[in-house]
N, C-alpha and C positions, 0 to 999 in steps of 0.2 A: 356331505351337504355343501352346496356352493356357498361361498363366503357371504354374498348378499342375502340369500335366503336365511342362512344361519343367524346373521346379525339381526335382521328384521324380526325373525321369530323370537329370538332371545329378548329383544327389547319390547316388542309388542305383547308377547305372551298371548293370553286369551282375553285379556281385559279390554273393555271398550273405553273410549275417551269419556271423561266426566260429563261432557255436554250431552252425549248419547244416553247416559244413565239418567241424567236429570230430565231429558225430554225424549222419552221412549217413542213418541209418535213422529219425531222429526226424522226426515229422510236423510240419506247420505248427501244428496244434492243440497239440502237446506242447511246442513250443519256447516258453520264456518270452520276453517282449519284452526288447529291449535295455535294461539298467538294472534289470531285475526279478530277484528272487532265484530261484535254481534250486531252493530248498527250499520254495517256496510263498508264497502271498499274505501270510501273517502276517509273513514276514521282509522284506517290502518296506518296512514301516514301522519306526519305532524307529531307534536309532543304528546306523550301518553303518561306523563308523570305529573303529579299534582302541582298546581300553581300556589305561590306564596304571595302574601302582600309585599309589594315592592314600593319602596319610597321613591318619590321623585318621578312619577310618570305623568305629571301634569295636573293643573287645577281644573278638573272637569266635574261637571254636575249634570247628569242626564237621567231623569227618573225612568225606571223600567219596572214592570210588574214581575216580581220574583218572590217565591215563598221562603227562600234561604235568607236568613237574617243578615249574612254578610254579602249577599248577592249584589246589592247596590254598590257597595264599596268596590267589589271586584269588577263590576261592569264599568264603573268610572275609570278604574285602572286599565281595563282592556281598551276602552275608547282612547285613552291617552296613548297607549301603545300603538293603536292604529294611526293616530296622528303623527307618531314618530316613525312610521313604517317599520316598526318592530313586529313584523307579522308572526314570526315563530312564537314569540312569547305572548302576543295578543291571543293567538289561537289557544294556547295553554290556559290563559285566564278565562276565556269564554267556555272552554271545555270544563273547567272547574265548576263554573256556575251550572252548566247543564248536568253535571254529575250530581250536584246537590238538589237541583230542581229540574228534572227532565222535561217539565212542561214550560220552561221559560223560553218562549219563542225568540226573544231578542238575543239569547245566548247563541243560538244557531245563526241568526243574522250576523252576529259578531264573527263567527267562524267563517261565514261566507265572505265578509269584508276582509278578513285576515288572509284570504286566498284571492285577492284582487288580481294577482298575476298567474293564477291557476284556475282557469274558468271551469274545468271539469269538476274539481272538488268544490268550487264555489256553488255550482248548480246543485250538487247533492245537499249541501248545507242549507241553502235558501229554500229548497224543497221541503226540508224538515221544518224550517221556520214557518213556512206557509201553512203546513199541516197543523201547526200549533197556534195560529193567529188568534183563535178565540181566547187564548190565555194572555193576550197582550192588550194594552190600552189602544184606543183609537189612534193616538199620536204614534205609538210604536208601530202599529200596523201599517201606517203610511210609509215608514222606512222599509219594512219588509216588502211591501208591494212595489215600491220603487226599485229595489234591487232585484226582485223577482221579474219585473217587467224587463229590466235591462238584460237579464241572463236567459230569458226564455227564447232568445233567437229571433224574435219577431219585433219589428219588421226585419227582413233578411238584410236590408241595407244597413251596414254597420254604422254609417254616419247618422242615419235616422234613429237608430237605437240609442246612440250617444245623446242625441238631441232630446230623445224621450226621457232619459234619465235627468238631464238638466231641467227639463220642464217639470218633472215630478218633484225634484228638490226645490225648485222655485215655488211650487204649489204648497209644499210643507211650510216654507217661510211665510208665504202669504196667509196661511190659515193659523200658523203658530208663530207670530211675529217675535216672541221672546226666545225662540229656539236659535241660539247662536251656533249650535253644532251643525244644523242644516246649512248654515252659511259657510261654515268651515269646509264641509264636504262638497258644497257647490264650488267653492274656490279651488279645491284641489282637483276636482274633476274638470273644471274649465282649463286648468293648467295642463293636466294629463291629456285631455282630448285635443288641446291646442297643439300638441306635439304630433298628433296623428289624426287628421280628419276634420276637426272643428277649430279653425284658427281663432285666436283671441283677437277681437277687433279693437279692444281698448283695454290695455293693461291698467290704465288709471281707473277704469270702472271696476275691475276686479279688486284693485287695491282699496277702493272705496267700500266694498263689501267687507273686506278684512278689517278696515278701520271701525266698522260697526261692531265687529266682534271685540276689538280691543277697547272700545268705549265702555263695554260691559265688563270685560276681563282683560286688563292690560297685559297680563302674563299668560295669555292663552297660547297653547302650543301651535296655533295656526300661524305663528311667526315663521314656522317651517315652510308653509306654503308661500308666504310672502317672499322668502329668499328664493324659492324656485321661480316665482313669478318674474322677479327682476334680475335673476342671475345672468341670463343671456341678453337681457334688454338694456338695463342700465343699473349695474350692480350698486352704485353709490346710493341709490334710493333706499336700499334695504340694509344700510349700515346699522340703523337702530335695531332692526330685527336680529341682525348678526350678534349684536352685543347682548341681546336678551335671551336668545333661543335656548342656549345651554341651561340657563337658570329656570326656564319654564318647565323643563323635564330633565333634571340632572341625572336621573337614573337610567336614561335612555342614551346609549352611545351615539346613535345617529344624530341626535339633537346637538351634540357637541361638534359633530363632523360638519354639519351643513354650513355654519358660518365660514368655514374654510373656502366654500365656493365664492362667497363675496370677496373675502380678503385676497384670494388668488387672482380674481379678475382685476382687482385694484393693485396687484403686484405688492401686496403687503404680506410677503412670504413668512415673516416671523409670526404674525397673527394667525395666518393659515396653519402653520405648523403647530401652534398651540392648540388650535381647535382639533386637529387630527390626532395629536398626542392625547388630548383629553378623551377623545372618542376611543382610541386604542386601549387606554388604561381602563376605561369603564367597561368596555367589551371583555377584556381579559379577566377582570375581577368576576364578572358574571359567569363567564365560561368555566373558570376554575371552580367557582362555588357550585354551579348547577351541573357541572360535568357535561358540558355541551361541547362538541367538536367545533373549532373556530369557523370552519366554512359552512356550518349550519346557519350562520347569522348573515342576514341581508347586508350587503354593502361593506362587510368586514374587510375583505382582502383589498378592495378598492381604496378604502380609507387608509390602510397601512402602506400600500404602495405609493399613494399620494403623499403621505407623510415622508416616506423615503425620498421622493422627488424634491419635496420642499427642503428637507435637510441638505440635500445635495446643492440646491440653489443657494442656501445660506452658507455653504462651505463647511457643513458639519459632516465631514467625510466618514469618520468611523462610526458615528451614530447611524448614518445612512446604511453603512455596511451591516451593522448589527440588525437593523430592521429588515433588510433583505434576507439575511441569514435566518431571522426568526420566522419569516414567511415560508422559507424553504424547510424549516424544521417543524412546521405544523404537520399534524397527522394527515396522511392522504387516505382517500376513500374512493372506490370506483364510482360512486354516485355523487360525491361531494367535491372532491379535490384531486385532480390529476394534472399532469403536465400538459395534457392535450386540451383541457377545458379552459377557455378564457374566463377572466373574472374571478379566478380562484388563487389561493395562496401560492401553489406550486408554480403556476404559469407566471404570475406577477413577480414572485421572488426570483426566479431564474432571470427574467428580463432585467430586473433592477440590479441584481448582483453584478452582471456584466457591466452595466453602466457605471456603477460606483467604482469598481476596481479599475476600469479604464480611465475614467475622468479624474480620479484622484491619484492615479499612478501607483496603486497599491500592489506593486509587482510581487513582493514577497508573499503577501496574503493570497494573491491569485495562484501562485505556484503551490503554496501549501494547501489551499482549498481544493485544488485540482486532484489531490490525493484523498479527498473526502467526498461524502455524498453531496456536499454543497455544489461541487462542480465536477461531478463524476462523468465519465464518458457516457454517451447515450447512443442508442440504436437509431434515433431519428437523425438522419444525415444532415439536415439543415442546422440542427442544434449542435451537432458535432463539429461542423465546419466553423460555426460561430465560436465554439470553445477553442478550436485550434487557432483561430485568428487572435483571440485574447492571449493565449499562451505564447504565441509568437511575439506579440507586442511586449508581454511581460519579460521574455528573455532578452528582447532588445533593450528594455529599460534596465535590466540587470547587467547588460554588456556581455551576454553569453552567446557567442557565435555558434557554439556547439548546440545550444538549446534551440536556436532558431533553425539550424539545419535539421535537427531532429523533427521539428514540427513540419518543415518543408517536405521531409520524407513522408510523413503521414499524409500530407495533402496530396503528394504525388501518387500515393497508393489510391486515394479517393478518386483522383483524376483517371487513373487506369481503369478502375471499375466503372466510372461514369462514362468513359469513352466506349468501353465494351458494351455497356447498356445501350448507348446510342447506336452503335453498329448493329447490335442484335435487333433493335427496333426497326432499323432500316432494312435489314435482311428479311425480317418477317413480313414487313409491308410489301417488299418487292415480290416475295413468294406468293403472298395473297393476291397481289395484282396480277401476277402471271397466271395463277389458278383461275382467277375470274376473267382472264383474257382482256385486261384493261389496255387501252392505248397508252402511248408514251406520256401524253399530257396528264391523263388521269393517274397514271402511275406516279408521276412526280408529285401530284397533289396528295396522294395517299402516303408517300414517303415523307413529305413535308409535315403532314399532320401527325404522323406516328413519331417523328423525331423531334417535334417541337419542344416538348417538356424535357426529354433527355438532353437536348442541345442546350436549353436554358441552364440546366444543372451543370453541364460541362463548363459553360462560360463562367458560372459562379465559382466553381472550383479553380479554374484557370486564373481568375482574378485574385483569389486568395493566395495562389502560388506566386503570383507577381508581387503581392504585398510582402511575402516572405523574401522575395528577391530584393525588394527595396530595403528591408531591414538588414539583410546580409551586406548589401552595399554600404549602408550607413555604418555598420560595425567595421567594415574594411576601409572606411573613409573614402569610398569611391562615390563622391557626391554627384557626379554627372550621371552615373548608372542609377543611383538612388532616385534622382529626380525623374528619370524615365518611367519609373514604376509607382511614383507617389500617388497617381490617380487611382490606383487599385487598393489603396489603404482606406478602410472604412473607419471614420472617426468624426467627432464634432469639428466644426470649423476651427475652433481654437486649438484643438489637438493637432489638426493638420498644420496649423500655423507654426506650432512648435517644431514639427517634423521638417517643414520647409526651412526653418531657421537652421536646424541641424544639418540639412543638406546644402547649406550655403546660399540659399535663395532668400536673402534678407528682405528684398522688396516684396516678394510674394507673401512672406510671413507677416510683414506689416499690414499688407492689404487685407489678408484673411482675418487677422486679429481685429482689425478695425470693423470689418463686416460683422464679426461675431459679437462684438460689444453692442453694435447698433441693433442687432436682432435679438439680443439677450438683455433687454433693459432691466436694470436693478438685479442682475444675476452676478454672483461672485466669480464663477469659474472663468467666463470669458475675460473679465478684468484681470484676473491673476495672470493669464497667458499674455494679455496685452502689455502689462507692466514688465514682464520678463523680456518680451521681444523689444519693447522700446528701450529698456535698459541695455540690452545687448547691442542695440544699434547706436548707443551713445546719446540718445535723445533725452537728456536729463529733465528739461522743462516739460516735455510731453509725458515723461514718466511721472513727474509730480502731479500733473493734471489728472492722470489716470488714478493716482492714489486719492485725489480729491473725490473722484467718482466712487471709489471703493469704500472710503471711510464711512458713509452713512449706513452701509449694509455689512459692515465688517465685525459686528459685535459678537458673532458666533463662529468665527473662523477657527477651524481645528488646526492648531499649530503643528500637530504631529503629521498631518498629511503633507506629502512631498511638495505639491505646488504651493501650498500655503507657506511652508517652511522656507522655500526659496524666496518668496516675496517678502517675508519677514526679514530675511538677510539683506535684501535690496533696500528695504526701509532703513535698516541700520547703516548701510553704506551711504545713503542720502541724508543721514542724520535727521530723520523725520521725528524722532523722539516718540512721545506717547500719542501716536496718531490714530490708534484704533478706537472705534466707538464703544460705548458701554451699553449693555442691554437696558432697554427702557420699555415700560408699558404705556401705550397711548392712552389718552384720557377719554376715548370714545368706545372702549371695549367693555365697560362695566367692571365689576369686581370679580376677579378670577380666583378660583380655588387653587390651593397648592396641588400641583400635578400628582405628587406622590400619594396624596390623600384619595385619589380616584381609583388606584389599582396599579398593577405592574405593567411595564411597558411592553412585555412580551408574554406569550402563552407559555406556561410550564405545566408539566404533567401533575395532576393532583394525586394525593396519597390514596392508596388502595384501602378499602375497608377490611378489617380483620374478621375472621370467622373460624370456627372449629365445628366440624360436622362429622357424623358417623359414616363409615364406609361399608356397612353391612357385614363386617367380619368381626365385630366387637371392638374394633379400633376406631380412632378418630384421625382426621386429617385437618390441619389448619393452614391458613395462608402463610403463617410464619415458617412452616416447614420448608418453604421454597425460598427463603431468604438467601441471597447470594446467587440465585439462578433465575434466568428469565422464564416466565410462566405464561402459557396460553390457557385462559380460563373460559370454559364453555358452560353456559346455562341452557339446559334442555328441559323439555316439558314432560318428561316421564315416558313410560312405555306406551302411553295412549297416543303419542304424537308420531305419526309416520314420518313427517318431515325431519323430526329430531333424529329418528333412527337413521335416515338417509345422511344427515350431517355427521353423526357419529361414525357411520360406515366410511364416509369420505375421509374423516380425520384418522380413522384406524388404518385405512389404506395408505395414508401418508405418514404413518408413525416413524418410518425411517427418515423421512425428510425432516421432521421435527427434531429427531434425535441428533442427526448430523449437524443441524443448525444450532444445537445447544438449547433447545426449548423443551421444558417440561410441559405436559398437558394434564389438566384436571377438569373433570366435568361434574357439574352440580345439577342434580335432578330434583324435580318436584315429587318424586316417588317417596314412599315411606321406606324406612330401613328394611322392613320385611319384604317389600316388593323389589328393592334393590338386591336383597339377598337371593330372592327367587331367580332373578335375572342371572346372577353370578352362577348359581347352581346349574342353571340350564346351559350356560356357556361351558362350564366344566364337564357336565354330563355328555355333551356332544364333542368333547375333546378339544374345545377351543379355549382361548383365554383372551381377555381384552387387553390391549396394549397400554392403557393408562387408567389411573384410578377414577372411580366414580364415588360420589358422596351424596347423601340424602338431605334434602331440605323441605320436608313435607309442609312445614308451617309457612314456607316461602319468606321467612324473615330476611334471609340473606339475599334472595331475589329482590326484595323491596329495598334493602340497603344499597344494592348495586344498581338500582333503577331498572332491572330486568323485570319490570312489573307495570301493568297498566293500572294506575291508581284510580282511574275513572270507572273502569269496568271490573276492577278487582280480579284481575287475571294475570298469570305470568306471561312474560315475553321471552323470545329468544335473545340470547346475548353472547357475544364473543369479545374477549378482552385480552390485551397484551400487557403484562405486568413486568416492570423492570426488576433486576435483582434486589434492589433496595425497597421495592414495594410501591412504585408509582405507576399509575395507569397511563401507558403511552398511547394506547389506541383502543377504540371499542366500536362495536356495531350492535345496536339494540333495535330490534325490528319485529314485525309480525312474522317474518320468515327467517330461518337460520342462515348464517353466513357460510357459504360453501367453498369459497376459494382459498384453499390451504396455502397454495403457493404465494398468493398475495399477502396473507397474514404473516408468513415467514419473511418474505422479502421486506415488507413494510416494518415488521418488528425489528429486523436486523438494522434497517436504516435508522430507525428512531433510537435504537440502542447506541449507535455510533454518534448520532447528533446530540442526544441528551445525556450521554455518558452512562457507563455501566454502574456508576456509583449512585445513580438516582434511586 
């Protein structure tokens, strides 16, 4: 019997899925796949685990018609989450209401609102809300109708649709003058539409509407919208909202993040960093507690990369490095977090780690991290060239001529392949032109077009090679040769200024460092370079003036970072005494909570749940049986699930891959112990054997504990987990469909084991 047919037969047996047994008249086309929602495709995505009361989501009160006694409390919570753009958790809250009261129309309105950026799903949810309008109050129906009108695609002109929504919201305000939520949603839509299609003609007029809200509720989370309103217009106007916003909804990370917009625009880097660190800690506490992957959260990666930038601006080199590393150490997922996807942890983390290592001259760390997944070689040629440039500069910093020459050799190999690629493109273009009997002019055009991108790549690699030539010349004290190639070095102005000084061009170094300080107002790094260069030029008075500029922003300088350490020594040489500023909290930021009270500064893998389950042979298997070994745990939906059988087949085919990579595999089924035993007997009867153990969880208690379960529809979900040797959940995928990419699971599992340590 072929392996595929054998495995599917063994797993499926003759039993029908439970849904078919419960609904014998339902056709195959009508039946949802196991793990899929019975309410439609839109419900397959998003959170499928129960919501809990969350403290600090905003002082909101908006009456809705709901038969569940806790429905009003949860609706207020969900509305606060909408105001905080915490869409993932808002949808979970509204789903909880719908699970308890399926006729609560406003619960589905809330789900539609939580999918503001996913119109396809929003349409499905608002359609359901419209079908249930009779169960809503007249006031509530107006909200449903407004959103339904906006999403129905009519009129076809997007600008007119937006104006229609604005008109509907204004109509609600006119008919229900005490409704401050309609005012809040009007303001956020005016801001959002103002960015695309409907310009705001008076920011002051929108602000006046917000002030009407604050007159009723001074701590309404609409301070969020006021920050957005003035962020790019006149940030200073929203300072009051920046001080209040985190306190309006302290349980929502994004509400701590947003004040950072205002503070950054005003070059108050320390205050901006506080806002972003508060956001990061709040997010991490939530993620670890709810077992949510970091990049499932809106704006998460952006907040943390911005925090990393602000720490660099303040001179907190090693803190910035730690944040960049934490972004890179977050779990990756094909749909959520890859190196190719912008706005995600992996992409941001790699960008920032290059900047931190170069700007703070952390050459030892750069060379060490190059031997780890943090800075591993990559098949993406642009990223690999960037990596080689950094390593070449690190070897220069360490004074290693051999190291720079090694990097130069690797770049030379890249140049050879790049040149061959260009020559091949030219040859193929000429052959095509000849075949098509093109004239000389058209042939030149075809060749030029075909070789355009390959030629650009050749030039980039050549430029990197010249940068290595510059570094070699510097190490050989051949300053004239070094200056010839300095234009090929990619660095910030203040970094280039230091290189010009090293190459003996003091005048150019002084000029570049002055430019860097002017363009980098209130930034530490340009001033550090300026002080070094002025001191080297013997300009003591100018050096002291540069220290005067540095002092107000010097409270958080990381003395261990090489550029800071060198400037500290210069301060000693100049007998500046206790020149450094002390950390201080401005009097216009409100009362701040201790950062440690909000949560950890980085994501860490949560502990795995324990279980002991029967394997159908009279024995039991527990999670603790795998201590000391990495484990891949698969939750599958029994022999009634064709997709699960396909997943197990795929995993069985890759048994050798798992074994060679050091991973154990265990699968947990919804089958009873008897059905599991029947499956085993069938495999053995046909002369086969399954390559890894299966255990039974017919009560689905373990499914529930591991969140491989839809709490709203009381049905199991597909789940795949990677567990560290010490029992921490490094990675997971929980979905309506099983995860099939075995190679990804192994590769990502090995990466996370290296980054988070095998002792986790």
